[in-house]
C-alpha positions in Angstrom: -5.0 36.8 -12.0 -5.5 35.6 -8.6 -9.0 37.0 -8.5 -9.7 35.4 -11.7 -8.6 32.0 -10.4 -10.7 32.5 -7.3 -13.7 33.0 -9.2 -13.0 30.2 -11.4 -12.7 27.9 -8.4 -16.0 29.0 -6.9 -17.8 28.6 -10.4 -16.6 25.1 -10.6 -17.6 24.3 -7.0 -21.0 25.9 -7.5 -21.3 23.5 -10.7 -20.3 20.7 -8.5 -23.0 21.4 -5.9 -25.9 21.7 -8.5 -27.2 18.3 -9.4 -27.9 17.5 -13.0 -31.6 17.7 -14.1 -31.6 17.2 -17.9 -28.7 15.0 -18.1 -25.7 13.6 -16.1 -25.5 12.1 -12.7 -28.6 12.8 -10.3 -26.9 12.8 -7.0 -28.9 11.6 -3.8 -29.6 14.5 -1.5 -30.1 12.6 2.0 -27.8 11.3 4.6 -25.5 8.3 4.1 -27.8 6.0 6.1 -30.7 7.0 4.0 -28.8 6.2 0.7 -27.8 2.8 2.0 -31.3 2.1 3.1 -32.5 3.2 -0.6 -29.8 1.0 -2.0 -31.1 -1.9 -0.2 -34.8 -1.3 -1.1 -33.9 -1.1 -4.7 -31.3 -3.9 -4.8 -28.7 -1.4 -6.0 -25.2 -0.2 -5.2 -24.4 3.1 -4.0 -21.7 5.0 -6.1 -19.8 7.3 -3.5 -17.7 10.1 -5.1 -15.2 11.3 -2.3 -14.0 14.9 -2.9 -13.0 18.1 -1.5 -13.4 21.5 -2.7 -9.7 22.2 -3.3 -9.1 19.2 -5.3 -8.8 20.2 -9.0 -9.4 16.7 -10.6 -12.5 16.2 -8.5 -13.8 19.6 -9.8 -12.8 18.8 -13.4 -14.8 15.4 -13.3 -17.6 17.3 -11.8 -17.6 19.6 -14.7 -16.7 17.1 -17.6 -17.6 13.8 -16.7 -20.6 13.5 -14.3 -22.9 15.9 -16.4 -22.6 13.6 -19.4 -25.8 12.0 -20.8 -24.4 8.6 -21.4 -22.8 8.6 -17.8 -26.0 9.9 -16.2 -28.2 7.4 -18.2 -26.3 4.3 -16.9 -25.5 5.8 -13.2 -29.0 7.0 -12.7 -30.6 3.6 -13.9 -28.4 1.3 -11.9 -26.9 3.0 -9.0 -27.7 5.3 -5.9 -25.1 8.3 -6.5 -23.9 10.0 -3.6 -21.2 12.8 -3.4 -19.6 13.7 0.0 -17.1 16.3 0.9 -14.6 14.3 2.9 -13.9 17.5 5.2 -17.5 18.4 5.9 -20.6 16.8 7.7 -20.4 13.0 7.3 -17.2 13.1 5.3 -14.5 12.6 8.1 -16.4 9.6 9.4 -16.7 8.0 5.9 -13.0 9.1 5.2 -12.2 6.9 8.1 -14.5 3.9 7.5 -13.4 3.7 3.8 -9.7 4.6 4.2 -9.9 7.5 1.7 -6.4 8.9 1.4 -6.4 10.8 -1.7 -8.8 12.6 -4.2 -10.7 11.9 -6.1 -11.7 8.5 -4.6 -14.8 6.8 -6.1 -16.2 3.4 -5.0 -19.3 1.3 -5.1 -20.7 0.3 -1.7 -23.3 -2.2 -1.4 -26.5 -1.7 0.9 -24.8 -3.2 4.1 -22.1 -0.5 3.7 -19.3 -2.6 2.6 -17.3 -1.5 -0.3 -17.1 -3.6 -3.6 -14.7 -1.9 -5.7 -12.8 1.4 -5.6 -10.9 3.6 -8.2 -8.6 6.6 -7.6 -7.7 9.6 -9.4 -9.5 11.5 -12.4 -11.2 9.2 -15.1 -12.6 10.2 -18.3 -16.2 9.4 -19.1 -15.3 6.2 -20.9 -13.2 4.7 -18.1 -15.8 5.6 -15.6 -18.6 3.7 -17.5 -16.3 0.8 -18.3 -15.8 0.5 -14.4 -19.3 1.1 -13.7 -20.4 -1.5 -16.1 -17.9 -4.3 -15.1 -19.3 -3.6 -11.5 -22.9 -3.9 -12.6 -22.2 -7.1 -14.7 -20.5 -8.9 -11.5 -17.0 -8.9 -13.1 -15.8 -7.1 -10.0 -15.8 -9.4 -6.9 -18.3 -8.6 -4.0 -17.0 -7.2 -0.9 -14.0 -9.2 0.6 -14.6 -7.6 3.9 -18.4 -8.6 3.8 -17.4 -12.4 2.9 -14.7 -12.4 5.5 -17.0 -11.2 8.3 -19.6 -13.7 7.0 -17.4 -16.5 8.1 -15.3 -17.0 4.9 -11.7 -17.8 6.3 -10.1 -19.5 3.2 -6.5 -18.9 2.3 -7.6 -17.7 -1.1 -10.2 -15.0 0.5 -7.7 -14.0 3.4 -4.9 -13.4 0.8 -7.1 -11.1 -1.3 -8.6 -9.4 1.7 -5.1 -8.6 3.2 -4.0 -7.3 -0.1 -7.2 -5.1 -0.3 -6.2 -3.7 3.3 -2.8 -3.2 2.6 -3.7 -1.2 -0.9 -6.1 0.8 1.3 -3.2 1.5 3.6 -5.2 0.5 6.7 -2.2 -1.1 8.6 -3.9 -0.8 12.0 -6.9 -2.9 10.6 -4.5 -5.4 9.1 -2.9 -5.9 12.5 -6.2 -6.2 14.1 -7.6 -8.7 11.5 -4.4 -10.8 11.8 -4.7 -10.9 15.5 -8.2 -12.1 15.1 -7.2 -14.9 13.0 -4.5 -15.9 15.6 -6.7 -15.9 18.5 -9.3 -18.0 16.6 -7.0 -20.6 14.9 -3.5 -20.3 17.0 -0.2 -18.9 16.2 0.6 -21.6 13.6 -1.9 -19.9 11.0 0.7 -17.2 10.9 3.2 -19.5 8.8 0.6 -19.4 5.9 1.7 -17.2 3.0 -0.8 -14.2 3.2 0.4 -13.6 6.8 4.1 -13.9 5.6 3.4 -11.4 2.8 1.9 -9.0 5.3 4.7 -8.7 7.7 6.3 -5.6 6.2 3.2 -3.7 6.9 3.0 -4.4 10.6 4.6 -2.7 13.7 7.9 -4.5 14.7 6.3 -5.2 18.1 3.0 -6.8 16.7 2.2 -10.4 17.5 2.9 -11.7 13.9 6.2 -10.0 13.5 7.5 -11.2 17.0 6.3 -14.9 16.2 8.1 -14.6 12.9 11.2 -13.4 14.5 11.3 -16.2 17.0 10.4 -18.8 14.5 12.2 -17.8 11.6 13.8 -21.2 11.0 10.2 -22.6 10.5 9.7 -19.9 7.8 13.0 -20.9 6.4 12.0 -24.3 6.0 8.7 -23.3 4.1 9.9 -20.1 2.3 13.5 -20.7 1.8 16.5 -19.3 4.0 16.9 -16.4 1.5 13.3 -15.1 1.6 13.0 -15.6 5.2 16.3 -13.5 6.0 15.5 -10.8 3.5 12.0 -10.5 5.1 13.7 -9.9 8.4 15.9 -7.3 7.1 12.8 -5.5 5.4 11.0 -5.4 8.8 14.0 -4.3 11.0 16.0 -2.0 8.8 13.0 -0.6 7.0 13.0 3.1 5.9 10.4 3.9 8.6 13.0 2.4 11.2 16.0 4.2 9.5 14.0 7.7 9.6 14.1 7.3 13.5 17.9 8.2 13.3 17.3 11.7 11.8 16.2 15.0 13.2 12.4 15.7 12.3 13.4 19.2 11.2 15.4 20.4 8.1 18.4 19.7 7.2 17.2 16.2 8.9 20.8 15.7 10.5 21.9 12.2 11.7 21.0 11.8 15.5 23.7 9.8 17.3 21.3 8.7 20.0 18.8 7.8 17.4 21.4 5.7 15.6 22.7 3.9 18.9 19.1 3.1 19.7 18.4 1.6 16.4 21.4 -0.6 16.1 21.1 -1.6 19.9 17.8 -2.8 19.3 18.9 -5.3 17.1 21.2 -6.9 19.6 18.5 -6.4 22.3 16.0 -8.5 20.2 18.6 -11.0 19.8 18.1 -10.9 15.9 20.0 -13.3 13.5 22.5 -11.5 11.7 22.5 -8.3 13.8 26.1 -7.5 12.8 24.8 -7.4 9.1 21.9 -5.2 9.9 24.2 -2.8 11.4 26.2 -2.7 8.2 22.9 -2.3 6.3 22.3 1.1 8.6 26.0 2.1 8.0 25.4 1.6 4.2 22.3 3.6 4.2 23.9 6.6 6.0 26.9 6.5 3.4 24.4 6.1 0.7 22.5 9.4 2.0 25.7 11.3 2.2 26.6 10.2 -1.3 29.9 8.8 0.2 30.8 6.3 -2.6 34.1 5.3 -1.2 32.4 4.5 2.3 29.6 2.6 0.6 32.2 0.4 -1.2 34.2 -0.1 1.9 31.1 -1.2 4.0 29.9 -3.6 1.1 33.2 -5.4 0.7 33.4 -6.2 4.3 29.7 -7.1 5.0 29.4 -9.2 2.0 32.7 -11.4 2.4 31.4 -14.9 2.2 27.7 -13.6 1.9 24.5 -15.4 1.2 22.3 -14.5 -1.8 19.7 -12.6 0.4 22.6 -10.5 1.7 23.7 -9.5 -1.8 20.0 -8.7 -2.8 19.6 -6.4 0.4 22.5 -4.2 -0.6 21.3 -4.1 -4.3 17.8 -3.3 -3.1 19.0 -0.5 -0.7 21.2 1.0 -3.3 18.2 1.8 -5.8 17.0 4.2 -3.3 19.1 7.2 -5.1 18.5 9.6 -7.4 20.0 9.1 -9.7 21.1 5.5 -8.9 24.8 5.2 -8.7 27.4 2.2 -8.1 25.4 0.3 -10.8 28.5 -1.8 -11.8 28.9 -3.1 -8.1 25.0 -3.6 -7.8 25.0 -5.8 -10.9 27.7 -8.3 -9.5 25.6 -8.3 -6.3 22.4 -9.2 -8.3 24.3 -11.7 -10.5 25.5 -13.5 -7.2 22.0 -13.4 -5.7 20.6 -14.9 -8.6 23.1 -17.7 -8.9 23.0 -18.6 -5.1 19.4 -18.1 -4.5 17.5 -21.0 -3.1 14.0 -20.6 -4.4 12.0 -19.6 -7.5 10.3 -16.8 -5.5 13.5 -15.3 -4.3 14.9 -15.4 -7.8 11.8 -13.6 -9.1 12.7 -10.8 -6.6 16.2 -10.6 -7.8 14.7 -9.9 -11.2 12.2 -7.3 -9.9 15.2 -5.3 -8.5 17.4 -5.8 -11.6 14.5 -4.1 -13.3 15.1 -0.8 -11.3 18.8 -0.9 -12.7 17.5 -1.8 -16.2 19.7 -5.0 -16.0 18.6 -8.4 -17.2 20.0 -11.0 -14.9 19.9 -14.6 -16.5 18.4 -17.2 -14.1 20.7 -20.0 -13.3 
């Protein structure tokens, strides 16, 4: 059985490597630079198929989708098609350049090397053709990165560009671009919505996060106290920060020094509501230990005379269990968060979290 599977994998791989002649996509055989040059000369986009030899969906598309005549007819007419193993040759460089984090990843790239549109995962011929036709007919936007580098720094473009970077999980690049904008325009630009929304994806020591922390009152005036303080909580009591309390090896035990380092950091940074953040950390530990009595005790103490954002923080945290427990208690928190929330955006966030519980919270 093992030998049969091995032979099947090799067969599929060989099929993948052989370009279609009579029908199907004909893949360009030259280097990446040559493909871009050809695309510029012919005024076409490059279709880039990012694959690995061990990726079963990649092999299935190579066998079932790319050889189809209708797919080949369209792609061969309008695009320069290239397939690259992300673990060989130019693959690792292209993987970093285009933030390829899973397979298959397929994208259209213009002759200047800027990505225009990207899709992920296995697609059948019909879906692939629809995407390609939308791109070719101009229904997909031109490269956001190219527009940005060409000098378009409008709020609308920056918002879309940041979202694209976040979707591609290029968080170091996001931090770099934000620093560039702050250098060119001053820190006040960090008050704009695109930068506010990006804060969760930046290191806590980044320029943008530190500016936000020191100027949280300015943000509260613009976005409301509830959204601002919920954002502070999401940054400093994120799951990435909480993970630092635990041993990296199974069974991932809680490390006392890690716990103390995390909570002491709240006070060292002089964060507003540090005591509440400590309660959130303790709530997370109790939740992880499935200690419902401890969860209830922590919540009752921390939420005494609480604000809307604090109720929402606990309701949000509580969803990260499988299965979700304490739903009756969480429903009360969500109702109070909705009733006391100070902005429509915050109340929309309450609704989003309520959906995880399959609860409908009427807006007041």
